C-alpha positions as CSV (number, residue, x, y, z in Angstrom):
1,M,-1.9,2.5,-60.9
2,N,-1.7,-0.6,-62.9
3,A,0.2,-3.7,-61.6
4,K,3.1,-3.1,-63.9
5,G,3.5,0.3,-62.1
6,K,3.3,-1.2,-58.3
7,A,5.8,-3.9,-59.9
8,F,8.4,-0.7,-61.1
9,E,7.7,1.0,-58.0
10,R,8.8,-1.6,-56.1
11,A,11.7,-2.2,-57.9
12,K,12.9,1.1,-58.2
13,K,12.9,1.6,-53.9
14,K,14.9,-1.7,-54.1
15,A,17.3,0.1,-56.5
16,E,17.9,3.1,-54.3
17,N,18.8,1.0,-51.6
18,V,21.0,-1.7,-53.9
19,A,22.6,1.2,-55.8
20,R,24.1,2.2,-52.9
21,D,26.1,-1.3,-52.2
22,P,28.6,-1.7,-55.3
23,E,28.6,-5.9,-54.6
24,K,24.9,-6.0,-54.4
25,V,25.1,-4.4,-58.3
26,K,27.4,-6.8,-59.4
27,Q,24.9,-9.6,-58.0
28,I,22.3,-8.2,-60.2
29,I,24.2,-7.7,-63.2
30,D,25.2,-11.2,-62.9
31,S,21.8,-12.8,-63.1
32,A,20.6,-10.1,-65.3
33,L,23.2,-11.5,-67.8
34,H,22.2,-15.2,-66.8
35,K,18.8,-14.3,-67.7
36,A,19.8,-12.4,-71.0
37,T,21.4,-15.5,-71.9
38,E,19.0,-17.6,-71.6
39,Q,16.2,-14.8,-73.5
40,K,18.6,-14.5,-76.4
41,T,16.7,-16.7,-78.8
42,S,13.7,-14.1,-77.8
43,S,12.9,-12.3,-80.8
44,Q,11.4,-9.2,-78.5
45,F,14.5,-9.5,-76.6
46,Q,17.1,-9.0,-79.6
47,E,15.8,-6.1,-80.5
48,I,17.0,-4.6,-77.4
49,S,19.8,-6.8,-76.4
50,G,23.0,-4.5,-77.8
51,K,22.0,-1.1,-75.6
52,F,20.7,-3.7,-72.3
53,Q,24.7,-5.1,-73.2
54,A,25.6,-1.4,-72.8
55,L,23.3,-0.3,-69.8
56,V,25.2,-3.6,-68.2
57,R,29.0,-2.2,-69.1
58,M,27.8,1.3,-68.1
59,L,26.9,0.2,-64.7
60,K,29.7,-2.3,-64.3
61,S,32.0,1.3,-65.6
62,W,30.3,3.1,-62.7
63,I,31.0,0.2,-60.3
64,N,34.5,0.0,-61.0
65,R,34.7,4.0,-60.8
66,E,35.9,4.3,-64.7
67,Y,33.1,6.1,-65.9
68,K,31.8,8.8,-63.4
69,V,29.9,11.1,-65.5
70,I,26.3,9.1,-65.0
71,P,23.5,11.4,-63.2
72,W,21.8,9.5,-60.4
73,Q,18.8,9.2,-61.4
74,T,20.2,7.4,-64.6
75,I,21.9,5.1,-62.8
76,I,18.9,4.6,-60.1
77,L,16.3,4.0,-63.5
78,S,19.3,1.9,-64.8
79,V,19.5,-0.6,-61.7
80,T,15.6,-0.5,-61.2
81,A,15.2,-1.7,-64.7
82,V,17.9,-4.8,-64.1
83,I,16.0,-5.6,-60.7
84,Y,12.9,-5.5,-62.5
85,F,14.3,-8.0,-65.6
86,V,15.6,-10.1,-63.2
87,S,12.4,-10.4,-60.8
88,P,10.3,-13.5,-61.4
89,F,7.5,-12.0,-59.5
90,D,6.7,-8.7,-61.4
91,A,3.6,-7.7,-63.0
92,I,3.3,-10.6,-65.1
93,F,5.0,-13.6,-63.8
94,D,7.7,-14.8,-65.7
95,F,6.9,-18.5,-65.7
96,I,4.0,-17.9,-67.7
97,P,4.7,-18.9,-71.2
98,L,4.6,-16.0,-73.8
99,L,3.5,-13.2,-72.0
100,G,5.9,-13.9,-68.5
101,F,8.8,-11.7,-70.4
102,A,7.1,-9.2,-72.3
103,D,6.3,-6.9,-69.5
104,D,10.5,-7.4,-68.7
105,V,11.1,-6.6,-72.3
106,A,8.5,-3.4,-72.1
107,V,10.2,-2.1,-68.6
108,L,13.2,-2.2,-70.3
109,T,12.5,-0.9,-73.7
110,A,11.2,2.3,-71.8
111,V,14.0,2.7,-69.7
112,L,16.8,2.2,-72.3
113,A,14.8,5.1,-73.9
114,S,14.8,7.4,-71.1
115,I,17.8,7.0,-70.7
116,N,18.8,7.1,-74.0
117,H,21.0,10.6,-74.0
118,D,23.1,8.9,-71.2
119,L,23.5,5.5,-72.5
120,D,24.9,7.4,-75.9
121,K,27.2,9.3,-74.3
122,F,29.1,6.1,-72.6
123,M,29.4,4.7,-75.4
124,K,31.0,7.5,-77.1
125,W,33.3,7.4,-74.0
126,E,33.6,3.3,-74.1
127,G,34.8,3.5,-77.7
128,E,37.3,6.7,-76.8
129,V,38.6,4.3,-74.2
130,V,39.1,1.6,-76.6
131,Q,40.6,3.0,-79.7
132,E,43.1,4.8,-77.1
133,E,44.3,1.3,-75.1
134,A,44.2,-0.4,-78.5
135,P,47.3,-1.0,-80.5
136,V,49.0,1.2,-83.0
137,A,48.2,-0.3,-86.3
138,G,52.0,-1.8,-87.9
139,A,54.2,-1.1,-84.9
140,V,56.0,-4.2,-83.5
141,D,57.0,-5.4,-80.3
142,A,60.3,-6.4,-80.3
143,D,62.0,-7.9,-77.8
144,F,65.8,-7.0,-76.8
145,E,68.2,-9.7,-76.3
146,E,71.7,-8.4,-75.1
147,V,74.4,-9.6,-76.8
148,P,77.6,-10.7,-74.6
149,G,81.3,-8.8,-75.1
150,D,82.4,-5.6,-74.1
151,G,80.5,-3.1,-76.5
152,K,82.9,-2.4,-79.1
153,T,81.9,-3.4,-82.6
154,E,84.2,-5.0,-85.3
155,A,84.2,-0.9,-86.6
156,G,85.7,0.3,-83.2
157,K,88.6,-1.6,-82.4
């Protein structure tokens, strides 16, 4: 097994424990979002940024029990990819210029490809939820104020 494979297996073992603790998953997601912000100018990362953001939203929705139809294997692979991404000591150390981030992108790309079907289902669900919560076009949000009086109109007097 090569260095990338060993590093991925270590991340996967850690993911199997982390995935059982929502607080730890939240911490890793926060770390990943911070690192992604630092890497957003990387052309390598820009290619997968949209799917990576969807993966993070899917994990958050799963943690919050909003989206529950994710296979356990997809959760483990997703958490593994995020752990691998945030780990500075993976197959190629992240502090090595130009190369350190390349293996992170390669692992993320492979995981995103393997969970693509589940990620697409999540994004479809997410779109439906957003559409349900969106205000109706043309609807008027009005506040009504009571007018003092006995309730009789001029015509009713």
